[in-house]
N, C-alpha and C positions, 0 to 999 in steps of 0.2 A: 657807629664809629664816626667820629669827626674827620673833617678835611685836615690834611697835613698842610699847615702854612708854608713851609718850606718848598713843598711840592707845587702849590698854588703860585708861589712867588716866581717859579722857574717857567711858568706857562706863558706861552705867546697870547696876544689879545684874543685870537679865535678860541683857543682853549678856555680862556677865562669866561668868554661869553657862553660858550657851550655848557661849562660847568654851571653857570647861573640859571641857564634855561633849560636844563635837562628835564626837570619836572614838568614845566610848561610845555615842552616838545610832547611828552606823552599825553598830557592833558589835551593839547591841540589835536592829536590823532583820535582821541576818544569823545570829541565834543562836535555838536552841531552837524553840519552838512558834511564834514569829513568824516565822521563816525557813520553816517547813513550811507556814504559811498563804499566805504571798507565793508559795511554789512550787506551791500547790494541793494539798499533801499531808496537810493536816490534816482531822480529822473533827469532827463535831458534839460528839462526846463529849469529844474534847480541848479543844474550845472551852468547852464548860460547865465543865470542870475549871479552865481558865485563868480564866474570868470569875468563878466562885465564889471562886477563891483570890485574885483582885485585889479582891474585895469586902473581904477582911479588912484591908489596908492602907487602903483608901478609907474605910472606916468609922470607923477610928481616926483618920486625918486629919481628918475632918469633925467628929468628936467633940472633938478636941483644938483646932481652929480656932475652934470654938463657944465655948471657954473663954476666948478671946481677943477675942471679937467686939465688946466694948465698950472694947478698948484703941486708942489713937491708932496704933501702929505696924501691928497685925495685923488691926484691925478690918475693912478693906476687902478683906482676903483671905477672911474668913468670909462669902462671898457665895453664898447658897443657888442662885443661877441657874447655878453652875459646879459644884455638887455632883453626884456620880455615883451614889453608894450606892443611892439608891431606884431609879434607872433600871436599874442592874445587876440589882437584885432583880427587877424587873419582866421584864427581858428572860429572866432564869433561870426564872422562872414560865413564861413563853411557850414557851421551848425545851424545858425539862426537866418541867415540872409542879412543884407545890409541894413534892413529895417531895425535890427536890435538897438541901434544907437538911439531912436526914438521910443521903441516899445519897451525896453528893459530899464527900470527905475534904478537910480542911484540911492542906496540905502543909507540912512543917517550913519551907520557904523563905518561905512567906506569913506564917508566924508570925514569923519573923526580921524580915521586911520591916515587919510592924506593930509590932514592938518597936522597930525603928530609928525608925519615926515617933513612937512614944510617948516615946522618949529624946529626940527633937529638940524636944519640946514643953516639956522642963524648962528651968529657969533663964532664964525671960522668954520662951521659944518663939521665938527668933531663927531657929533652923535650920529651924523649920516652912516658913519662906519658900521654902526649896529644895525641899521636897516638894510645896508648892502649885504652884511653878514646874514642876517635873518632871511632874506629873500632869495639872494643868489646863490649862496652856499647851499641853501635848502634846495633850490631847484637843481644844482649841480650834483647834489648827492641823492636826492630822491625822486627827481624828475622821471627816470625812466620806469621806474616801478609803478609811479603812479599813472604814467601814460598806459602802461600794460593793464592796469586795473579798469581804466576807463574804456579801453579797448574791448575788454571782456565785459564789464557790467552794463555799459551803455551802448556798445556796438558801434563806437566812433570809428571812422575811417581815418587813414593817415593825414589826409589833408585837414583833419580837425584837431590834430595833436602836434602841431608845431611848437606850441608852449613848452613841450618836454623834449625837444630836439634841439641841440646846438649845433650851428654850422661849422664845426671844427672837426679836423681829422683825428684829433687826439684829445678826448674828453677828460682823461685823467690829468693830463698836462695842464689843461685849462683850469681844472679844479685846484690843482697844487699851486699854479701861478696866482690864482685870486685868492686863495688862502694866504699865501705869503705876502700878497699886497695888503691884505687886511692887518697881519701881524706887523709889516713895516709901518703902516699908517698909525699903528698903535704905540709906537715908540715915542716917548716924551710927550704924551698928551697932556694938555692942561689938567684935565680931570677924567683920569681913566675910568673912575668908578661910575661917572655919569654916563660913559659910553656903555659900560656893562649893564647898567641898570635900563638904558634906553633899549637894549636888546630884549630884556624882559617885557618892558612895555610894547615892543613890536610883536612879540608873541601874543601878548594879552589883546592886542588890536586884532590880530588875526582870528583868535579865538572867538572874540566878539562879533566879528563879521560872519564867521561860519556858523555862529548860533542864530545870526539875525537871517541868514539864508534859510536855514533849516525852519525856522518859524514864520517865514514870509508865505504868503497866499499867492502861489503861482499855479498856472494851468499845467497839469501833468501831461507830458508828452511822451 
């Protein structure tokens, strides 16, 4: 059954990106390292590689969003309460020790992902909305479940799981506020379809990274 055009037209930007990426979201959960994690076959060493390489696009996204922090459209998305780069670094320090910065390689897929984010920041930064949606709403929606899975499958302690915890008293309110900020940023875009398609490209980038980690040669820990 096809999509009802009138229903799609009434959606906010977040729902439009969700509709476009629904199949990709399912594929991401069934691909590469993430599939191994769900199946209980991932190792700590693989998780360290995955987390360190996720840091690369996160750091670029947060740097680029900050450049637009004072703008009407993107300012609300430059919200430090959702930023994850510092939490990722803290988790890596706890799991792997401070030497991970030298010992863990940056994969080509992570570099391409970061370049994708950097490219999205050009020409007014509209396509950054797609990366904020893909990363931060994903973290806000699924982070708690993923944290529980990592605790169970890899035996990680609380000081290794700050990536999945947000330092706010009301997580639901933060999630609703950030989703509303995405919808507000989507009003009167120069090219809304380009933003929607950028969300699909962001999912593809994450799938590529997950697969690369699964195929990388790492010492099992």
